[in-house]
C-alpha positions in Angstrom: 150.6 164.5 -68.0 147.8 162.5 -68.2 146.1 164.4 -71.4 149.3 164.1 -73.3 149.7 160.8 -71.6 146.3 158.7 -72.6 146.5 155.3 -69.9 144.2 154.0 -70.9 144.8 153.6 -74.9 148.1 152.3 -73.2 146.0 149.4 -71.0 144.3 148.7 -74.1 147.5 148.1 -75.9 148.6 145.5 -73.4 145.1 144.1 -73.7 146.5 142.6 -77.5 148.7 140.5 -75.8 145.7 138.6 -74.2 144.2 135.3 -75.4 142.8 135.9 -79.5 139.5 134.5 -77.4 139.6 137.1 -74.6 137.2 140.1 -74.6 138.9 143.6 -75.2 137.6 146.6 -73.8 138.5 148.6 -76.9 136.1 146.2 -78.5 133.2 146.4 -76.1 129.4 146.4 -77.6 129.3 148.9 -75.4 127.0 150.8 -73.4 123.2 151.6 -73.9 124.3 155.7 -73.4 126.8 156.7 -75.1 130.0 158.1 -72.4 133.4 159.8 -73.8 136.0 157.1 -72.7 138.0 157.8 -69.4 142.0 158.7 -70.2 142.8 156.0 -67.0 140.1 153.3 -67.1 139.7 151.0 -69.4 135.7 150.3 -70.0 135.3 147.4 -68.2 137.7 148.8 -65.5 134.7 151.7 -64.8 132.1 149.3 -64.7 134.1 147.7 -62.2 134.6 150.6 -59.8 130.8 151.4 -60.5 129.5 148.2 -59.0 132.0 148.4 -55.9 130.8 152.0 -55.1 127.0 151.6 -55.9 124.5 151.3 -52.9 123.6 147.8 -54.3 127.0 146.4 -53.3 127.5 147.6 -50.3 123.9 146.1 -48.7 125.6 142.7 -49.4 127.3 142.8 -46.2 124.1 142.1 -44.6 122.6 139.8 -46.7 122.2 136.2 -45.7 124.4 133.9 -48.4 123.5 130.5 -46.7 121.9 130.8 -43.0 120.0 133.0 -41.5 120.7 135.7 -38.3 123.8 133.2 -37.7 125.5 133.5 -34.1 129.2 133.8 -35.0 131.2 136.4 -36.6 132.5 133.7 -39.2 129.9 132.9 -41.4 129.4 133.4 -44.9 127.6 137.0 -46.1 126.7 137.8 -49.0 129.8 140.4 -49.7 132.3 137.8 -48.6 130.9 135.1 -51.3 131.4 137.8 -53.8 134.6 138.5 -53.2 135.9 135.1 -52.6 134.0 134.3 -56.4 136.2 137.5 -57.5 139.4 136.2 -56.3 138.8 132.4 -58.1 137.7 134.1 -61.1 140.2 136.2 -61.1 142.7 133.5 -60.7 141.1 131.0 -63.6 141.5 134.2 -65.7 144.6 135.1 -65.6 146.0 131.7 -65.5 144.0 131.5 -68.9 146.0 135.2 -70.2 142.0 136.1 -70.2 140.6 139.9 -69.4 140.7 140.1 -65.9 139.3 143.2 -65.2 135.9 142.5 -67.1 136.0 139.2 -65.2 136.3 141.2 -61.8 133.8 143.5 -62.3 131.0 140.6 -63.8 132.3 138.2 -60.6 131.5 141.5 -58.3 128.2 142.4 -59.5 126.3 139.3 -60.3 124.7 139.0 -56.7 123.6 142.8 -56.3 119.9 141.4 -56.8 120.0 138.9 -54.0 116.9 139.0 -51.9 117.3 139.3 -48.1 117.7 135.8 -46.2 119.1 134.3 -49.2 117.8 131.7 -50.7 114.8 131.9 -48.8 113.7 134.9 -49.7 114.4 134.4 -53.5 111.8 131.1 -53.1 109.3 133.7 -50.9 109.4 136.6 -54.1 109.0 133.9 -56.7 106.0 132.8 -55.5 104.3 135.9 -54.9 105.2 137.6 -57.6 103.3 136.5 -60.9 106.6 137.2 -63.2 108.5 134.9 -60.8 111.8 135.8 -59.7 115.5 135.2 -60.5 118.2 137.0 -58.7 120.4 136.7 -61.6 117.6 138.5 -63.6 117.4 141.2 -60.4 120.7 141.9 -60.8 121.0 142.7 -64.2 117.8 144.8 -63.1 119.7 146.4 -60.3 122.7 147.8 -62.3 120.5 148.9 -65.8 117.7 150.6 -64.2 117.6 150.6 -60.3 121.1 152.2 -59.6 121.5 155.8 -59.0 117.6 156.5 -58.6 116.6 154.9 -62.1 119.5 155.8 -63.9 121.2 153.0 -63.3 125.1 152.2 -64.2 124.9 152.3 -67.7 127.5 149.5 -67.7 128.9 147.7 -71.4 127.1 144.6 -72.9 130.3 141.9 -71.8 129.4 142.8 -68.2 125.8 142.8 -67.9 125.3 139.7 -70.1 127.8 138.0 -67.5 125.9 139.0 -64.7 122.3 137.9 -66.7 123.6 134.4 -67.3 125.8 133.8 -63.8 122.8 131.4 -61.9 122.4 127.9 -62.3 119.1 127.2 -60.5 119.1 123.9 -59.9 120.6 122.5 -63.1 124.0 120.7 -62.6 127.6 122.6 -62.8 127.2 123.3 -66.7 124.9 120.9 -67.5 121.1 121.0 -68.5 119.2 124.1 -67.3 122.5 126.2 -67.9 123.4 129.5 -70.2 126.6 130.1 -71.1 127.7 133.9 -71.2 128.6 135.6 -74.3 132.3 136.0 -73.1 134.6 133.6 -71.9 134.9 135.6 -69.1 131.4 135.4 -68.1 131.7 131.6 -68.2 134.9 131.7 -65.4 132.8 133.7 -63.5 129.7 130.8 -63.7 131.9 128.1 -62.6 133.7 130.1 -59.9 130.6 131.1 -58.8 129.6 127.3 -57.8 133.3 126.6 -56.5 132.9 129.7 -54.1 129.2 128.6 -52.7 130.0 125.0 -52.6 133.0 125.1 -50.5 132.1 128.1 -48.4 128.5 126.2 -47.7 130.0 123.2 -46.3 132.6 125.3 -44.1 128.8 127.2 -43.0 127.0 124.2 -42.6 129.6 122.7 -40.3 130.3 125.7 -38.2 126.4 125.9 -37.6 126.4 121.9 -36.6 124.3 120.8 -39.5 126.4 118.2 -40.8 130.0 117.3 -39.7 133.2 116.7 -41.6 133.1 112.4 -41.1 129.5 112.6 -43.2 130.6 114.3 -46.5 130.4 111.9 -49.2 133.6 110.0 -49.5 134.4 109.8 -53.4 134.0 113.4 -53.7 136.3 113.8 -50.9 139.2 111.6 -51.8 139.5 113.1 -55.2 138.6 116.6 -54.3 140.1 117.1 -51.2 139.3 116.9 -47.2 140.3 120.6 -46.5 138.7 123.4 -48.1 141.6 124.6 -49.2 142.7 121.3 -51.0 139.1 121.5 -52.5 139.4 124.5 -54.2 142.8 124.2 -55.7 141.6 120.7 -56.9 138.7 122.4 -58.4 140.8 125.7 -59.6 143.3 124.1 -61.3 141.2 121.6 -63.0 138.9 124.3 -64.5 142.5 126.0 -65.8 143.8 122.6 -67.3 140.5 121.6 -68.9 140.3 125.6 -70.6 143.6 125.5 -71.5 142.3 126.0 -75.2 140.8 129.3 -74.2 144.7 130.4 -73.4 145.2 130.8 -77.1 148.4 128.5 -76.3 146.6 125.8 -78.3 145.1 126.5 -81.6 141.2 126.0 -82.0 137.8 126.9 -82.8 135.8 126.3 -80.2 137.2 127.6 -76.8 135.9 125.8 -73.5 135.2 127.1 -69.9 134.6 123.7 -68.1 136.1 120.9 -66.0 137.0 117.4 -66.8 134.3 114.3 -66.6 135.8 113.2 -63.0 136.2 116.6 -61.2 132.6 117.9 -62.6 131.0 115.0 -61.8 132.9 114.7 -58.1 131.6 118.5 -57.6 128.6 117.8 -58.7 127.8 114.8 -56.4 128.8 117.5 -53.7 126.4 119.9 -54.7 123.5 117.4 -54.7 124.9 116.2 -51.5 124.3 120.3 -50.3 121.2 120.2 -51.4 119.6 117.1 -49.6 121.7 117.9 -46.5 121.8 121.5 -46.1 120.1 124.1 -48.6 116.6 122.4 -47.8 117.1 120.8 -44.8 118.6 123.4 -42.2 118.4 123.8 -39.1 117.0 127.3 -38.7 113.5 126.3 -39.6 112.2 128.9 -36.9 114.2 131.6 -38.7 113.2 130.4 -42.1 109.3 130.6 -41.7 109.7 133.4 -39.8 111.9 135.9 -43.3 108.9 133.7 -44.9 106.7 135.8 -43.6 108.3 138.7 -43.2 108.9 139.2 -47.0 104.9 138.0 -47.4 103.7 140.5 -44.7 106.1 143.5 -46.9 104.8 142.5 -50.5 100.9 142.7 -49.4 101.4 145.6 -47.8 103.0 147.5 -50.2 100.8 146.4 -53.0 98.1 147.8 -51.0 100.0 151.4 -50.0 102.3 151.7 -52.9 102.6 155.2 -51.6 104.6 154.1 -48.8 107.5 153.0 -51.1 110.4 155.2 -51.4 110.3 157.8 -54.2 112.7 156.1 -56.5 110.9 153.1 -56.5 107.8 154.8 -57.7 109.4 156.4 -60.6 109.1 154.9 -64.1 106.3 152.5 -66.2 106.2 149.5 -63.9 103.2 148.3 -62.0 103.1 148.3 -58.4 104.1 144.5 -57.8 107.4 144.8 -60.1 108.0 148.0 -58.1 107.1 146.2 -54.8 110.0 143.2 -55.6 112.4 145.6 -56.5 112.1 147.6 -53.2 111.9 143.8 -51.4 114.7 142.6 -52.9 116.8 145.3 -52.2 116.6 145.1 -48.2 118.9 143.8 -46.0 118.0 141.2 -43.6 117.9 143.4 -40.9 116.0 146.1 -42.9 113.5 144.2 -44.1 112.8 142.7 -40.4 113.1 146.5 -39.1 110.3 147.2 -41.8 108.4 144.5 -40.4 108.3 145.3 -36.6 107.1 149.1 -37.6 104.3 147.9 -40.2 103.4 145.7 -36.8 103.1 148.5 -34.7 101.5 150.3 -37.2 98.4 147.7 -37.6 98.4 147.3 -33.6 98.1 151.1 -33.0 94.9 151.3 -36.1 93.0 148.7 -34.4 
C-alpha cells in the first residue's frame, strides 16, 4: 500500500502550508552522500531518527550537565537537557509555523559532542588540545565523521548547520560572539538551548545548596517570574511575540528570531548571575579537580599509547591528538573514571 501511497510526499505537500520562511524538506540542500528518499519519512525526519538511534545520543544520559557526580536523582543530565531544549524549540517552531521536524532534529543533536564532566571537561580539552575544543564543533564532527565507525550519520546540511551554530560560548544570548544558523529553525534551537539551561541550572544550583531562592537577582525575577515554569513561559511567549514575522503572517524581508529588549536584558542578567555564582564558583571543587585530573591523565596516556585506542578511533587521516580528543569527548563520566582507574592499576603493576 505504501508503495502506491507515498507518505513522504504527502508530508512534503503539507509542509507547503508552513511559513514561507520555514525550511522545507523537499528543498533541503541535501546530504554529503546521496541516498534514495524514504517513502515514509521526510529528510529531516530521517535525520531526527538517526540521531535518536545513535550511540552518542544514548551516552548523553550519563554525561554531566553542570554538577559532577550529584547525589540526588533529580539533577539535569546532558540527555534531559537535550529533551528540554527539544520541547521548548518545538513549542516555538509550532507557534511560528516553522518546520518542527527540522527543529527537533537540530535540538536532539546539538550536544552530541559534549565532553564528560560538563563544561569542566570542555575547558580541559580546550587547554590540552592544540587545535582547541568547542562542543558544538565536536557535535558536528560526531554526526559527520565519528558515528557508525567513521561513516558518520550523513545528515542534511540544515541539521548539521544548526548543530554547528547552537553554541554562544560566553557571549550574551544573541549578542556579539554568537553566530546565526542558516535556518530560522536553527536559530530557534539556539535560543531554546539558552532558555532551557538558564532555568534548569538555577533549579540544580538551588538543589545543590550553591544558591538559594532569595539570592536570585530581584529585577530579572520580578519580570521573568519566581518559579521555573513562570520564567520559561515568559521567555518562550516573548520569543514568539518578538519573532512573529517569521510565521509569515506579517510581510517582511528579514524575519528574525529573538527576544524583546527588556526580556533579553533580564535573561542575560540571569545568565550573568549563573556565571558569577554557579558556573565559575561551585561547591564541588574537589569533584571538579578530580575530573580535570582524570581527563589530563587520559589525554597524556593515549597520546603516548595510540595503539590502546579502540579500532574505530584509529581509522582515518587525523593525527594522534585529534583521535585522542575524539575518544575522550565521547566518554561518559563513569566510563572516564573507570578508564582512569584502570590506567592507575597498570602504572602500579609496572613499578
